[in-house]
N, C-alpha and C positions, 0 to 999 in steps of 0.2 A: 464717554462717561455720562452716566445718568445725572441729571441735575435735580430731578424731582423724585424722591424716594419715599414710598409710603404715602399716607394722607398728608397733604400739604396745603398751606394757605399761601396764595400767590397774588401778585398784582402786576400791573403794567408799569414799567419804568421808561423814562426818557433815555435813549441811548447816549446822548451827549452829556446831559447834566446828572444822570442817574437818579433824578427825583422820582418819587413815587407818584404816578398819575392817578391810578384808581386801583382799589382792592377788589378782587373777585369775591363775591359774597358767600361762597361756599368752599368747604374743603374739597380737594380733588385728589384722585388717585388714578394713575395710568402711566402710559408712556409719555416721554417728554413732548414729542410731536403732537400727540393727541391733546395734551394739556395746553400747549401753546396755541393750537388752532381753536380750541374751545374758548379760551379766554379772549383771544383777539376777535373772534366772531361775536362773542357776547358784547364786547366793548363797542364794536362797530354797529351792532344791532341797537345799541342804546342811542344811536344818533349823535355820538360825541364827536367823531371825526370821520373823515373819509378813509376808506380802506387802505389807500396808498400811504397815507401818513402813519396809520397804525402799523402797516407792514414794514415801512422804512425807518421810522423814527422811534418806535417803541419796542420793548422786548419784555417777555414774561419772566418774572424772577420770584424767588422765595421772599417772603416778608422777613424782616429782622424781628427779633423778640420785641423791641420797642414799638415797631410799626404794628405788630400784631396786638400788643397790649392796648395801644391807642385806638386801633380799629375796634377791638372788642369792647373797650370802655365806651366809646362814642356810640356804638351800636346798641349797647345795653341801655344807655341814657334815652335813646330814641324810642325804645320799646316801652318805657314807663310813662 
């Protein structure tokens, strides 16, 4: 079953706590595996964590409506 349908806003979550770790800054569209790989590679490239931690402890997930509103609101404030 596809988890990501159409254009989506996603982020990385901690597998254990389900806390949102980081929001991917763009909308994405594609196959689930492509989206997961792109987001994890982006996060690893930011120098935030070693790739093993990203692969084992985090997963890519859709943002909730509240998370999306908070992210877009915070992002808009930084643009001004």
